[in-house]
Structures are given as C-alpha cells and as structure tokens.
N, C-alpha and C positions, 0 to 999 in steps of 0.2 A: 504494500500500500504506500502511496506517495503521501508524505506528511506535508501539510501546508499550514502555516500560522502567520497571521498578520498582526504585528505589534505596532500600536500607535501611541506615541508619547513625544513630548518635546525633546529636541536634541540638546537644548541648553536650558539651564535654570540657574538662579542665584542661590547661594547658600541659604538654607532654611526654607526655601520655597516648597510648597506642596505640589507634587507632580502627579498628574493623573495618567495612569497606564491602562490602555485598553488592549485586550488580546482576543482576537477572533481565530478560532482553530477550525480547520476543515477536517471533520471526522464523522463517520456515520453513526458512531455511538450505538452499535448493534447490541441490543439487549439479549440476543440469543434465545434459545428455547424453541424456535420454530423448526418445522421439518425441513430437512435438506433435500427432500424428494427421493432419497435413496434408503429410507428407513432410519436414518439417524436424525440427530438434532444439530442445529447450528450453535456452536459455542458462543458465549457472551464475549464481546470484544469492544471494550470501551476504554476511554482515557480515564483512569481512576485517580490520578493525582496531577496537579500542577503546582510547581514550586518556583518561586522567584528569589534569587539571591543577589544582593546589592552590597558592595563594599565588604564582601565576605560574610555578610549576615543574612539569614533568611528574612525576607520582608513580607512574604505572602505565601500561603499554602491553602489549597482547596482540595478536599477529597470529593470526587464525583462518583455518583452511583447511576444505576440504570434509569432513574427518573430524569436525568439530564438529557435535553434534546440534542439532536444531531447539530454539528457545527457550534459547539459551545462558545459563548461570548462571556468574558469576564472583565470587570473593570475594578480597579483599586487605586489607592493613592499611597505615596510614600513621600518622605521629606528628603530634599536634595542635601546631601552631606559632603560628597566628594566626587570628583570626576572619576568615572569608572564604568565598567560594564555591568549591566543587569542580565543575569543568566536565568533563562527560563527553561525548566525541564518538565516534560510531560512523561508520565509513566502509563503504559498501556497494559491491559490484560495480556498475559503470555510473556511478559518480561521486557518487551521492547521499550526503549526510552528515546525521546527526541529532545534535542537541545537547540535553542536559538539564543542569540545574544544581541542586546541593544546597548548602544553607548549613550551615556548621559554626561554632558560636559557641564561642570559647575563652576561659575565665576564668582 
C-alpha cells in the first residue's frame, strides 16, 4: 500500500508562538471482518497510532480504533520552542510504520 500524508503547518514561528499542525492521512482504515469471497475473512488493517515528536519530546499521540473513518484528519497545537524537525510516525496493524518529517524554523 502506498502511504500518503499531508502535513500542514507554518514553516516559521516566533519563540513561544502557538503553532497549529494539521495532518491528513490517506488510508482506508479497513475494519476487517468481512468475507474475502474465498471462505475467509479480511483482517483488520488500520492506522492504530500517530505520534509526533518535536525537539526530542513527544508532543502529541493519538490511539485510533476501528471507529475512525477512512483518511483520518487530525489537528493539534504545540508551542514553538526551537528550530527543528517535527517527526510524525504512524503505526499500522501488522507492524508497518510510516514516518514523515516537517521542519519548523523558530526566530
């Protein structure tokens, strides 16, 4: 499966500013359990966790379950403290992980 995430946030902020981060992830969030047409069932395959790390500290984490719709959208805020990368990591059922990075420049 091709993983696609769109991260929207300002590229720059001043020290102490509150920064809004919006993340749209393209994923079917298949709850599983339906017939595969061959006598079996389709296994659940969802993104079960999103974590964001900024300046070496976790700033956001959400655990997702089967009730989350396809293409989940998440919005949260953080305080600008230092120039650096914000690392986003998604964990999928079956053990796959996907990582994206966005740079925040603090003046």
